[in-house]
DRENDRENBA-364623 format. One record per residue (C-alpha): residue number from 1; y, z, x. Coordinates in nm, 3 decimals. Each point is the difference from the previous one (the first is absolute). Layout:
BEGIN
PT|volum|Y|Z|X
PT|NUM|Y|Z|X
...
! end
This chain:
BEGIN
PT|volum|Y|Z|X
PT|1|1.767|1.509|0.646
PT|2|-0.140|0.013|-0.352
PT|3|0.092|0.305|-0.204
PT|4|-0.179|0.117|-0.312
PT|5|0.158|0.169|-0.297
PT|6|-0.215|0.143|-0.276
PT|7|0.227|-0.117|-0.275
PT|8|-0.018|-0.357|0.126
PT|9|-0.382|-0.012|-0.018
PT|10|-0.050|-0.288|0.241
PT|11|-0.359|-0.041|-0.113
PT|12|0.114|-0.097|-0.351
PT|13|0.211|-0.298|0.105
PT|14|-0.140|-0.323|-0.135
PT|15|0.104|-0.203|0.304
PT|16|-0.269|0.176|0.200
PT|17|-0.263|-0.138|-0.238
PT|18|0.150|-0.346|0.026
PT|19|-0.005|0.019|0.377
PT|20|-0.366|0.100|0.011
PT|21|-0.105|-0.266|-0.247
PT|22|0.177|-0.253|0.219
PT|23|-0.179|0.111|0.314
PT|24|-0.325|-0.185|-0.078
PT|25|-0.111|-0.269|0.239
PT|26|-0.229|-0.300|-0.029
PT|27|-0.233|-0.078|-0.282
PT|28|-0.037|0.364|-0.104
PT|29|0.360|0.025|-0.111
PT|30|-0.023|-0.341|-0.167
PT|31|-0.311|0.107|-0.192
PT|32|0.158|0.328|-0.107
PT|33|0.304|-0.171|-0.144
PT|34|-0.195|-0.288|-0.156
PT|35|-0.253|0.213|-0.183
PT|36|0.243|0.263|-0.121
PT|37|-0.156|0.320|0.131
PT|38|0.354|0.122|0.072
PT|39|0.191|-0.071|-0.319
PT|40|0.345|0.122|0.099
PT|41|0.200|-0.263|-0.188
PT|42|-0.235|-0.057|-0.292
PT|43|0.119|0.276|-0.242
PT|44|0.354|-0.140|-0.012
PT|45|-0.108|-0.356|-0.084
PT|46|-0.081|0.017|-0.369
PT|47|0.034|0.345|-0.154
PT|48|0.215|0.266|0.163
PT|49|-0.152|0.343|-0.044
PT|50|0.154|0.348|-0.014
PT|51|0.026|0.178|0.332
PT|52|-0.284|0.237|-0.081
PT|53|-0.246|-0.273|-0.090
PT|54|-0.061|-0.147|0.348
PT|55|-0.049|0.351|0.134
PT|56|-0.261|0.072|-0.263
PT|57|-0.173|-0.329|0.077
PT|58|-0.003|0.079|0.371
PT|59|-0.143|0.345|-0.068
PT|60|-0.298|-0.160|-0.171
PT|61|-0.073|-0.208|0.311
PT|62|-0.015|0.278|0.254
PT|63|-0.361|-0.064|0.092
PT|64|0.143|-0.117|0.331
PT|65|-0.235|-0.153|0.254
PT|66|0.185|0.207|0.261
PT|67|-0.121|0.320|-0.166
PT|68|-0.344|-0.093|-0.134
PT|69|-0.208|-0.281|0.156
PT|70|-0.057|-0.264|-0.270
PT|71|-0.352|-0.055|-0.126
PT|72|-0.180|-0.313|0.120
PT|73|-0.097|-0.211|-0.299
PT|74|-0.326|-0.187|-0.048
PT|75|0.157|-0.326|0.116
PT|76|0.105|0.161|0.328
PT|77|0.371|0.031|-0.071
PT|78|0.187|0.332|0.005
PT|79|0.092|0.130|-0.344
PT|80|0.374|-0.024|0.065
PT|81|-0.022|-0.382|0.014
PT|82|-0.075|-0.223|-0.296
PT|83|-0.272|-0.264|0.047
PT|84|0.264|-0.273|0.000
PT|85|0.222|0.177|0.252
PT|86|-0.293|0.080|0.229
PT|87|-0.123|-0.359|-0.007
PT|88|0.349|-0.129|0.079
PT|89|0.042|0.245|0.286
PT|90|-0.338|-0.085|0.151
PT|91|0.078|-0.370|-0.028
PT|92|0.331|0.049|0.180
PT|93|-0.159|0.210|0.274
PT|94|-0.280|-0.254|0.052
PT|95|0.260|-0.228|0.156
PT|96|0.082|0.249|0.277
PT|97|-0.169|0.029|0.339
PT|98|-0.173|0.330|-0.089
PT|99|-0.049|0.006|-0.379
PT|100|-0.180|0.334|-0.020
PT|101|0.239|0.201|0.217
PT|102|0.303|-0.169|-0.156
PT|103|-0.128|0.077|-0.349
PT|104|-0.038|0.367|0.093
PT|105|0.345|0.010|0.159
PT|106|0.177|-0.168|-0.292
PT|107|-0.175|0.222|-0.256
PT|108|0.126|0.308|0.185
PT|109|0.349|-0.143|0.014
PT|110|0.002|-0.090|-0.370
PT|111|-0.113|0.352|-0.086
PT|112|0.276|0.137|0.220
PT|113|0.254|-0.205|-0.194
PT|114|-0.150|0.105|-0.332
PT|115|-0.002|0.364|0.108
PT|116|0.367|-0.019|0.090
PT|117|0.081|-0.150|-0.339
PT|118|-0.190|0.282|-0.169
PT|119|0.179|0.262|0.209
PT|120|0.335|-0.157|-0.087
PT|121|-0.087|0.001|-0.371
PT|122|-0.056|0.378|0.015
PT|123|0.351|0.082|0.119
PT|124|0.093|0.152|-0.338
PT|125|-0.344|0.135|-0.082
PT|126|-0.062|0.375|-0.027
PT|127|-0.332|-0.061|0.178
PT|128|0.140|0.061|0.348
PT|129|-0.345|0.084|0.132
PT|130|-0.136|-0.348|-0.064
PT|131|0.313|-0.158|0.141
PT|132|-0.025|0.209|0.315
PT|133|-0.366|-0.093|0.044
PT|134|0.096|-0.366|-0.011
PT|135|0.286|0.057|0.241
PT|136|-0.235|0.168|0.247
PT|137|-0.254|-0.284|-0.019
PT|138|0.276|-0.255|0.051
PT|139|0.127|0.186|0.306
PT|140|-0.350|-0.002|0.146
PT|141|-0.022|-0.376|-0.040
PT|142|0.340|-0.101|0.139
PT|143|-0.106|-0.001|0.369
PT|144|-0.287|-0.237|-0.080
PT|145|0.230|-0.228|-0.196
PT|146|0.229|-0.012|0.305
PT|147|-0.296|-0.066|0.230
PT|148|-0.103|-0.294|-0.219
PT|149|0.358|-0.135|0.014
PT|150|0.026|0.023|-0.380
PT|151|0.298|0.234|0.019
PT|152|0.267|0.000|0.270
PT|153|0.094|0.310|0.195
PT|154|0.334|0.021|-0.180
PT|155|-0.163|-0.030|-0.342
PT|156|-0.262|0.260|0.092
PT|157|0.269|0.247|0.106
PT|158|0.186|-0.050|-0.327
PT|159|-0.320|0.051|-0.198
PT|160|-0.088|0.318|0.185
PT|161|0.350|0.137|-0.053
PT|162|-0.025|-0.073|-0.373
PT|163|-0.346|0.154|-0.036
PT|164|0.089|0.313|0.193
PT|165|0.317|0.037|-0.206
PT|166|-0.235|0.042|-0.296
PT|167|-0.258|0.220|0.172
PT|168|0.219|0.244|0.190
PT|169|0.307|0.157|-0.167
PT|170|0.099|0.197|0.310
PT|171|0.237|-0.220|0.199
PT|172|-0.085|0.141|0.343
PT|173|-0.377|-0.018|-0.057
PT|174|0.041|-0.348|-0.144
PT|175|0.188|-0.114|0.309
PT|176|-0.279|0.134|0.223
PT|177|-0.269|-0.172|-0.208
PT|178|0.186|-0.331|0.014
PT|179|0.041|0.026|0.377
PT|180|-0.371|0.075|0.042
PT|181|-0.097|-0.289|-0.227
PT|182|0.229|-0.244|0.176
PT|183|-0.137|0.104|0.339
PT|184|-0.347|-0.083|-0.131
PT|185|0.125|-0.343|-0.101
PT|186|0.077|-0.082|0.362
PT|187|-0.371|0.024|0.078
PT|188|-0.085|-0.231|-0.289
PT|189|0.237|-0.276|0.104
PT|190|-0.198|-0.301|0.126
PT|191|0.019|-0.010|0.379
PT|192|0.047|-0.325|0.189
PT|193|-0.326|-0.162|0.109
PT|194|0.003|-0.001|0.381
PT|195|-0.235|-0.299|0.020
PT|196|0.206|-0.197|-0.251
PT|197|0.317|0.084|0.188
PT|198|-0.161|-0.128|0.322
PT|199|-0.105|-0.323|-0.174
PT|200|0.347|-0.050|-0.144
PT|201|0.156|0.062|0.339
PT|202|-0.232|-0.253|0.164
PT|203|0.078|-0.261|-0.265
PT|204|0.371|0.056|0.039
PT|205|-0.029|-0.030|0.378
PT|206|-0.190|-0.328|-0.032
PT|207|0.253|-0.140|-0.244
PT|208|0.289|0.098|0.226
PT|209|-0.173|-0.177|0.288
PT|210|-0.035|-0.320|-0.201
PT|211|0.352|0.031|-0.133
PT|212|0.141|0.035|0.351
PT|213|-0.189|-0.311|0.116
PT|214|0.124|-0.204|-0.297
PT|215|0.360|0.111|0.051
PT|216|-0.019|-0.068|0.374
PT|217|-0.126|-0.351|-0.067
PT|218|0.277|-0.054|-0.255
PT|219|0.269|0.119|0.241
PT|220|-0.137|-0.217|0.281
PT|221|0.045|-0.318|-0.200
PT|222|0.321|-0.204|0.015
PT|223|0.230|0.091|-0.286
PT|224|-0.055|-0.340|-0.160
PT|225|-0.374|0.076|-0.028
PT|226|0.033|0.345|-0.150
PT|227|-0.121|-0.026|-0.358
PT|228|0.064|0.320|-0.194
PT|229|-0.244|-0.095|-0.274
PT|230|-0.280|-0.056|0.253
PT|231|0.084|0.331|0.166
PT|232|-0.038|0.184|-0.330
PT|233|-0.327|-0.185|-0.068
PT|234|-0.134|0.102|0.341
PT|235|0.096|0.364|-0.054
PT|236|-0.156|-0.004|-0.346
PT|237|-0.319|-0.151|0.141
PT|238|-0.009|0.276|0.262
PT|239|0.030|0.268|-0.270
PT|240|-0.283|-0.155|-0.200
PT|241|-0.217|-0.032|0.311
PT|242|0.048|0.368|0.088
PT|243|0.015|0.170|-0.339
PT|244|-0.202|-0.246|-0.204
PT|245|0.267|-0.029|-0.265
PT|246|0.369|-0.069|-0.035
PT|247|0.223|0.308|0.020
! end
């Protein structure tokens, strides 16, 4: 059971940010890291800054897309993406099965990541109101991120605990909020596809049938004619015939 102590301030721990930034999947996460929209490591590369400086910089960038919908520019891109970044993202998404829906999904996920970074940067800011607004928007999005398999259930629970540790100082109320939020996550978890399960079961049954026939034929042969290499080839051929690829 997770316990929360006010003096610990779970929501301020940097490992939570690292965990979230590592939760990206597919080309969206690749694009985010490649084009530098989350610049976690960049400040330490060339010129270390005083502690207060990054906070001030973050404060200037609090026009979060989670709080105010970005303006659509004349070229069709949202204002929170540069022309170069938007072109690169669209190019990457064009290689997916559903470019338009994938573009929309990845944009939402990238904004979620960016919003979390902004919330994290406000941990020492006196502007608690803005930080709490961001925390609330992030909480609202977590179930969808779980549904899209961008964040695991365990990661989502840790995020919610961290966000509620910021939003609710009362330990008992916080515990209740976390329990309610985590119950909602159960409904967002992708459910097994019944049709896909039936197809998988049928394929497995067919493979087992072929496997049994191959093994029976192998056992029926005189020991001098039992070729282990040919047996493995026959089993491999059966897998390819059933599943269409080698497993």
